[in-house]
MIVEX-210048 format. One record per residue (C-alpha): residue number from 1; residue in one letter; z, x, y. Coordinates in steps of 0.1 Angstrom, whole numbers, plus 5000, padded with zeros to 4 digits. Each point is the difference from the previous one (the first is absolute). Example, Ala and Ser with C-alpha at 12.3 -4.5 7.8 and 13.67 -1.06 7.14 Angstrom:
<rs>
{r 1 "a" {5078 5123 4955}}
{r 2 "s" {4993 5014 5034}}
</rs>
This chain:
<rs>
{r 1 "m" {4854 4845 5123}}
{r 2 "k" {4980 5029 5014}}
{r 3 "i" {4988 5027 4976}}
{r 4 "f" {4994 5036 5011}}
{r 5 "t" {4986 5030 4980}}
{r 6 "n" {4998 5026 5028}}
{r 7 "s" {5031 5017 5012}}
{r 8 "l" {4990 5006 5036}}
{r 9 "v" {4986 4965 5004}}
{r 10 "l" {5033 4986 4987}}
{r 11 "k" {5021 5023 5022}}
{r 12 "e" {4980 4989 5031}}
{r 13 "y" {5004 4963 4991}}
{r 14 "l" {5038 5003 4994}}
{r 15 "q" {5004 5016 5034}}
{r 16 "t" {4990 4966 5015}}
{r 17 "v" {5027 4982 4980}}
{r 18 "s" {5030 4995 5023}}
{r 19 "l" {5022 4986 4972}}
{r 20 "k" {5027 5015 4978}}
{r 21 "i" {4981 5014 4970}}
{r 22 "g" {5013 5002 4965}}
{r 23 "f" {4982 5022 4975}}
{r 24 "v" {4998 4999 4962}}
{r 25 "p" {4981 5030 4984}}
{r 26 "t" {4990 4994 4964}}
{r 27 "m" {4977 5013 4973}}
{r 28 "g" {4988 4965 4991}}
{r 29 "a" {5003 4980 4967}}
{r 30 "l" {5024 4979 5020}}
{r 31 "h" {5029 4982 4983}}
{r 32 "e" {5032 4982 5010}}
{r 33 "g" {5016 5032 5009}}
{r 34 "h" {4973 5006 5027}}
{r 35 "l" {5004 4964 5011}}
{r 36 "s" {5037 5005 5006}}
{r 37 "l" {4990 5029 5024}}
{r 38 "i" {4975 4978 5018}}
{r 39 "k" {5025 4972 5003}}
{r 40 "k" {5026 5023 5015}}
{r 41 "a" {4974 5014 5024}}
{r 42 "k" {4991 4965 5011}}
{r 43 "e" {5036 4990 5005}}
{r 44 "e" {5007 5030 5022}}
{r 45 "n" {4968 5004 5020}}
{r 46 "d" {4973 4980 5019}}
{r 47 "f" {4970 5017 4984}}
{r 48 "v" {4996 5014 4964}}
{r 49 "v" {4976 5027 4988}}
{r 50 "v" {4996 5008 4963}}
{r 51 "s" {4980 5030 4988}}
{r 52 "i" {4986 5005 4965}}
{r 53 "f" {4990 5036 4992}}
{r 54 "v" {5003 5018 4967}}
{r 55 "n" {5008 5034 5015}}
{r 56 "p" {4984 5028 4980}}
{r 57 "t" {5022 5028 5014}}
{r 58 "q" {5031 4987 4982}}
{r 59 "f" {4984 5000 4966}}
{r 60 "l" {5002 5032 4979}}
{r 61 "k" {4971 5012 4978}}
{r 62 "g" {4999 4978 4968}}
{r 63 "e" {5020 4971 5016}}
{r 64 "d" {4987 4965 5002}}
{r 65 "l" {4981 5001 5033}}
{r 66 "d" {4968 4987 4986}}
{r 67 "a" {5017 4974 4978}}
{r 68 "y" {5025 4988 5026}}
{r 69 "p" {4998 4961 5001}}
{r 70 "k" {4976 4987 5026}}
{r 71 "k" {4999 4963 5008}}
{r 72 "d" {4983 4999 5034}}
{r 73 "a" {4989 4963 5000}}
{r 74 "a" {5034 4988 4988}}
{r 75 "d" {5018 5023 5024}}
{r 76 "k" {4980 4986 5030}}
{r 77 "k" {5008 4964 4990}}
{r 78 "i" {5037 5008 4995}}
{r 79 "c" {5002 5016 5035}}
{r 80 "e" {4982 4971 5015}}
{r 81 "l" {5023 4974 4984}}
{r 82 "a" {5030 5021 5010}}
{r 83 "g" {4991 4998 5036}}
{r 84 "v" {4991 5036 5006}}
{r 85 "d" {4983 5006 5034}}
{r 86 "v" {4981 5032 4991}}
{r 87 "l" {4990 5015 4967}}
{r 88 "f" {4990 5036 5001}}
{r 89 "l" {4977 5012 4972}}
{r 90 "p" {4990 5036 5007}}
{r 91 "n" {4981 5023 4977}}
{r 92 "a" {5011 5037 4996}}
{r 93 "e" {4974 5012 5025}}
{r 94 "s" {5016 4978 5027}}
{r 95 "i" {5034 5016 4994}}
{r 96 "y" {4992 5036 4991}}
{r 97 "g" {4978 5027 5014}}
{r 98 "s" {4988 5032 4982}}
{r 99 "d" {5024 5024 5015}}
{r 100 "e" {5030 4985 5017}}
{r 101 "v" {5038 5003 5006}}
{r 102 "s" {5022 4985 4973}}
{r 103 "l" {5037 4996 4996}}
{r 104 "q" {5022 5019 4975}}
{r 105 "a" {5028 4981 4983}}
{r 106 "p" {5035 5016 5002}}
{r 107 "h" {5003 5030 4977}}
{r 108 "v" {5031 4985 4983}}
{r 109 "r" {5000 4962 5002}}
{r 110 "g" {4962 4998 4996}}
{r 111 "y" {5000 5020 4968}}
{r 112 "v" {5028 4985 4980}}
{r 113 "l" {5000 4968 4979}}
{r 114 "e" {4965 4986 5001}}
{r 115 "g" {4989 5030 5021}}
{r 116 "r" {5010 5024 4973}}
{r 117 "s" {4975 4986 4975}}
{r 118 "r" {4974 4992 5028}}
{r 119 "p" {5000 5031 5023}}
{r 120 "g" {4982 4992 5032}}
{r 121 "h" {5001 4962 4994}}
{r 122 "f" {5024 4994 5029}}
{r 123 "s" {4980 5022 5024}}
{r 124 "g" {4971 4977 4994}}
{r 125 "v" {5022 4969 5005}}
{r 126 "l" {5014 5013 5033}}
{r 127 "t" {4967 5011 5013}}
{r 128 "v" {4983 4966 4994}}
{r 129 "v" {5030 4980 5013}}
{r 130 "m" {5001 5021 5032}}
{r 131 "k" {4963 4993 5005}}
{r 132 "l" {5004 4963 4994}}
{r 133 "l" {5030 4997 5023}}
{r 134 "n" {4980 5018 5027}}
{r 135 "i" {4970 4977 4996}}
{r 136 "v" {5020 4968 5000}}
{r 137 "n" {5029 5011 5023}}
{r 138 "p" {5023 4973 4988}}
{r 139 "h" {5035 4991 5012}}
{r 140 "k" {5012 4998 4964}}
{r 141 "a" {4986 5010 4966}}
{r 142 "y" {5011 4986 4967}}
{r 143 "f" {5006 5018 4967}}
{r 144 "g" {5015 4990 4967}}
{r 145 "k" {5033 5014 4988}}
{r 146 "k" {4985 5004 4965}}
{r 147 "d" {4983 5032 5011}}
{r 148 "a" {5033 5013 5013}}
{r 149 "q" {4990 5037 5003}}
{r 150 "q" {4968 4991 5018}}
{r 151 "l" {5020 4977 5024}}
{r 152 "h" {5025 5028 5006}}
{r 153 "l" {4973 5026 5008}}
{r 154 "i" {4981 4976 5023}}
{r 155 "t" {5032 4992 5019}}
{r 156 "l" {5008 5037 5002}}
{r 157 "m" {4965 5007 5013}}
{r 158 "v" {5003 4974 5028}}
{r 159 "k" {5034 5015 5010}}
{r 160 "n" {4989 5036 4999}}
{r 161 "l" {4968 4994 5019}}
{r 162 "f" {5017 4978 5026}}
{r 163 "m" {4978 4970 4993}}
{r 164 "s" {5008 4967 5016}}
{r 165 "v" {4992 4977 4971}}
{r 166 "a" {5029 4984 4981}}
{r 167 "i" {4998 5003 4962}}
{r 168 "v" {5013 4969 4983}}
{r 169 "p" {5011 5001 4963}}
{r 170 "v" {4994 4969 4980}}
{r 171 "d" {5017 4991 4967}}
{r 172 "t" {4982 5003 4967}}
{r 173 "v" {4984 4969 4986}}
{r 174 "r" {5002 4995 4963}}
{r 175 "e" {4981 4981 4974}}
{r 176 "s" {5020 4971 4983}}
{r 177 "d" {5010 5024 4972}}
{r 178 "g" {5014 5026 5023}}
{r 179 "l" {4971 5025 5001}}
{r 180 "a" {4995 5014 5035}}
{r 181 "m" {4966 4988 5013}}
{r 182 "s" {4974 5028 5002}}
{r 183 "s" {4962 5001 5001}}
{r 184 "r" {5002 5023 4970}}
{r 185 "n" {5016 4973 4978}}
{r 186 "v" {4965 4987 4992}}
{r 187 "y" {4996 5032 4979}}
{r 188 "l" {5028 4989 4976}}
{r 189 "s" {4992 4984 4967}}
{r 190 "t" {5022 4971 4989}}
{r 191 "k" {5021 5024 4978}}
{r 192 "e" {5002 5025 5028}}
{r 193 "h" {5011 4973 5025}}
{r 194 "e" {5029 4992 4976}}
{r 195 "e" {5009 5036 4998}}
{r 196 "a" {5000 5004 5037}}
{r 197 "l" {5027 4974 5003}}
{r 198 "k" {5024 5027 4990}}
{r 199 "i" {4997 5014 5035}}
{r 200 "s" {5016 4971 5017}}
{r 201 "k" {5024 4996 4971}}
{r 202 "s" {5012 5036 5006}}
{r 203 "l" {5006 4992 5037}}
{r 204 "k" {5021 4970 4989}}
{r 205 "i" {5020 5022 4978}}
{r 206 "a" {5006 5023 5030}}
{r 207 "t" {5011 4970 5020}}
{r 208 "q" {5024 4989 4973}}
{r 209 "l" {5016 5034 4999}}
{r 210 "v" {5005 5001 5037}}
{r 211 "m" {5015 4965 5000}}
{r 212 "q" {5024 5014 4974}}
{r 213 "k" {5010 5027 5025}}
{r 214 "n" {4982 5027 4980}}
{r 215 "f" {4985 5020 5029}}
{r 216 "t" {4992 5033 4981}}
{r 217 "s" {4964 5008 5003}}
{r 218 "n" {4996 5019 4967}}
{r 219 "e" {5015 4971 4980}}
{r 220 "i" {4977 4975 5018}}
{r 221 "k" {4969 5021 4994}}
{r 222 "k" {5009 5006 4963}}
{r 223 "a" {5004 4962 4995}}
{r 224 "m" {4967 4994 5018}}
{r 225 "r" {4981 5026 4979}}
{r 226 "e" {5014 4984 4968}}
{r 227 "t" {4987 4966 5011}}
{r 228 "l" {4966 5015 5008}}
{r 229 "t" {4995 5015 4965}}
{r 230 "p" {4973 5007 4987}}
{r 231 "l" {4981 4998 5033}}
{r 232 "e" {4989 5034 5015}}
{r 233 "v" {5024 5004 5029}}
{r 234 "s" {4988 5021 5030}}
{r 235 "y" {5033 4998 5017}}
{r 236 "v" {5032 4980 5006}}
{r 237 "e" {5018 5011 5031}}
{r 238 "i" {5028 4988 5022}}
{r 239 "l" {4997 5010 5036}}
{r 240 "n" {5014 4991 5034}}
{r 241 "r" {4977 4984 5027}}
{r 242 "d" {4991 5036 5012}}
{r 243 "f" {4987 5007 4965}}
{r 244 "e" {5028 5024 4991}}
{r 245 "l" {5015 5000 4965}}
{r 246 "l" {5033 4982 4995}}
{r 247 "e" {5026 5007 4973}}
{r 248 "v" {5017 4967 5008}}
{r 249 "v" {4984 4967 5012}}
{r 250 "e" {5008 4993 5037}}
{r 251 "l" {4997 4962 5005}}
{r 252 "g" {4977 4993 5030}}
{r 253 "n" {4984 5035 4999}}
{r 254 "t" {4985 5003 4965}}
{r 255 "i" {4966 4996 4984}}
{r 256 "i" {4996 5002 4962}}
{r 257 "l" {4964 5009 4992}}
{r 258 "v" {4980 5000 4968}}
{r 259 "e" {4964 5009 4990}}
{r 260 "v" {4986 4996 4966}}
{r 261 "l" {4967 5001 4982}}
{r 262 "v" {4992 4968 4981}}
{r 263 "g" {4970 5010 4979}}
{r 264 "s" {4979 5019 5026}}
{r 265 "t" {5013 4979 5030}}
{r 266 "r" {5025 5014 5024}}
{r 267 "l" {5026 4975 5012}}
{r 268 "l" {5027 5004 5027}}
{r 269 "d" {5031 4979 5006}}
{r 270 "n" {5033 5004 5018}}
{r 271 "l" {5033 4984 5009}}
{r 272 "w" {5015 5002 5035}}
{r 273 "l" {5038 4999 5000}}
</rs>
């Protein structure tokens, strides 16, 4: 496994690679969810690049940028054992200049749901993903379905900007108790972890209602919110795959999204129907 820290050096090197490249961008603190992305990339490509970069422009003032979990030594070992060909470990100076062009998230879809409480967050996400895709120039890039709004906006960016990369969604990986895997789960105390299980439980309730032919969005959201009590709910929404509100669940075209605060930790989860 080769390790690069300089963007231009990596870009020059990858231009010599005449293989089908799969790319997995991450913020580190790798877990089984990340490994599922790497596995998928290895299955579908000849050469796999993983990046680890905690992107400062997607964190708002007062958020956990400085405290975000960092496990560099463990992450390197995980990538090596997973058969990654190139690991990219840039610092901020290798990605950003002092006065540069940046992307603006869509004025509607970038400022609802998670974007409503974190204005500007998705502009930072799209900017760094664009940069990373331009550096690596992969055939396919892999993103988890857990961050459904992020996945949607990145896919939209690639479409709107006529980029040639294929964005591949990968199913959410869960812990044995049902909690969606996230690097932020390490923030949870034992009691908070137990409380967080209400998130996946609320999605199971939604599944049961749909299986009982109850497709009414307001009734499903009400039942989910009751299940989530007393957690602080940021949102529970039912949307189609274009991120438009649905009054009635459309099987094959629906995402049920939830965000809650467990203690001071923000957790996301969703259900694709």
